[in-house]
C-alpha positions as CSV (number, residue, x, y, z in Angstrom):
1,M,88.7,133.0,91.9
2,A,92.3,133.9,91.4
3,M,94.8,132.3,93.8
4,Q,96.7,134.8,95.8
5,R,100.3,134.4,96.6
6,K,101.3,134.5,100.3
7,P,103.3,137.5,101.2
8,T,107.0,136.8,101.6
9,S,106.7,137.6,105.3
10,T,104.7,134.4,106.0
11,R,106.9,132.2,103.8
12,K,110.1,130.8,105.0
13,P,113.2,131.7,103.0
14,P,115.3,128.9,101.4
15,V,118.2,127.4,103.2
16,P,121.5,128.0,101.4
17,A,123.0,125.1,99.5
18,A,126.6,124.1,99.8
19,D,127.4,125.2,96.3
20,H,126.0,126.1,92.9
21,A,125.2,122.5,91.9
22,E,121.5,122.7,92.7
23,I,121.0,125.7,90.4
24,E,123.0,123.9,87.7
25,H,120.6,121.0,88.0
26,W,117.6,123.3,87.8
27,I,119.0,124.9,84.7
28,S,119.4,121.5,83.0
29,R,115.7,120.9,83.5
30,V,114.2,124.1,82.1
31,M,112.4,124.2,78.7
32,P,115.0,124.0,75.9
33,D,114.0,127.3,74.4
34,L,114.6,129.1,77.7
35,S,117.9,127.4,78.5
36,P,120.0,130.1,76.8
37,I,118.1,132.8,78.8
38,V,118.5,131.2,82.2
39,T,122.1,130.2,81.5
40,S,122.9,133.8,80.6
41,L,121.1,135.2,83.6
42,D,122.9,132.7,85.9
43,E,126.3,133.7,84.5
44,Q,125.6,137.4,84.8
45,I,124.4,137.1,88.3
46,R,127.5,135.1,89.4
47,E,129.8,137.5,87.5
48,K,128.3,140.7,88.8
49,I,127.7,139.7,92.5
50,P,130.6,138.2,94.4
51,G,130.0,136.0,97.5
52,L,126.7,134.6,96.5
53,Q,124.7,132.0,98.3
54,Y,122.5,129.6,96.3
55,A,119.3,127.7,96.9
56,V,116.5,126.0,95.0
57,K,113.1,126.1,96.7
58,W,109.6,125.8,95.2
59,K,111.3,124.7,91.9
60,R,113.0,128.1,91.6
61,P,116.6,129.1,92.1
62,F,117.5,131.8,94.6
63,Y,120.6,134.0,94.8
64,G,121.5,135.7,98.0
65,L,124.1,137.4,100.1
66,A,124.7,136.6,103.7
67,D,124.4,140.2,104.8
68,R,121.4,141.1,102.5
69,G,119.3,138.0,102.4
70,W,117.9,136.5,99.2
71,I,118.1,139.1,96.4
72,I,117.1,137.4,93.1
73,E,114.8,134.6,92.2
74,L,114.3,133.1,88.8
75,A,111.1,131.4,87.6
76,A,111.0,129.7,84.2
77,Y,107.6,129.1,82.6
78,D,106.7,127.7,79.2
79,V,107.6,130.8,77.2
80,S,109.2,133.3,79.5
81,V,111.5,133.7,82.5
82,N,110.6,136.0,85.4
83,V,113.5,137.6,87.3
84,V,112.3,138.7,90.7
85,F,114.3,141.3,92.6
86,F,113.3,141.1,96.2
87,G,114.5,144.7,96.9
88,G,113.5,146.0,93.4
89,A,111.2,148.7,94.7
90,D,114.3,150.4,96.1
91,F,116.2,150.6,92.8
92,D,116.7,154.0,91.2
93,S,114.9,152.6,88.2
94,P,112.8,149.6,89.4
95,P,111.7,146.7,87.2
96,P,108.3,147.4,85.7
97,L,106.2,144.6,87.2
98,G,105.0,144.0,90.7
99,E,103.2,146.2,93.2
100,T,103.2,144.4,96.5
101,D,105.9,144.8,99.1
102,R,109.4,145.6,97.9
103,S,109.6,142.9,95.2
104,R,109.7,143.8,91.5
105,Y,110.2,141.6,88.5
106,V,110.7,141.5,84.8
107,K,109.4,139.0,82.3
108,L,112.0,137.9,79.7
109,R,111.2,136.1,76.4
110,T,114.5,136.5,74.5
111,L,118.2,136.3,75.1
112,E,118.6,139.9,74.0
113,E,116.3,141.0,76.8
114,A,118.3,139.0,79.3
115,Q,121.6,140.6,78.1
116,S,120.3,144.2,78.0
117,P,122.1,147.0,79.9
118,E,118.9,147.5,82.0
119,M,119.0,143.9,83.2
120,T,122.7,144.2,84.0
121,A,121.9,147.4,86.1
122,W,119.1,145.6,87.9
123,I,121.4,142.6,88.7
124,E,124.1,145.0,90.0
125,G,121.4,147.0,92.0
126,A,120.2,143.8,93.7
127,A,123.4,143.5,95.6
128,K,123.1,147.0,97.0
129,V,119.7,146.8,98.7
130,P,118.3,144.5,101.4
131,G,116.6,141.4,100.1
132,W,114.3,138.8,101.6
133,R,115.3,137.3,105.0
């Protein structure tokens, strides 16, 4: 039987960290092949979205805004990185994966995918829609 993920409405959101250090520590521990991907994503997110809050919960980094909630989550696996956009269903062109609630995500396997114009647009779009509170 497949394990079902609890809806975000029953999970408690992360508590913001004092700074970016927890995410830096998380990045230092990802699989070496994925390090360039998560480093690039982290840099893009911080560059494109001012005023971010940071947290690590469930071994995943979260990026959020005080007035919008948590807007992006990263999940690094053995061969790919998932980028979850908590308000992704509200984007003009939403990420292709995910069908429950408002979250949508994309699975990245290469640095080129992480640096694509589409990824940049999704990151910028995340700051414009409500996230997870």
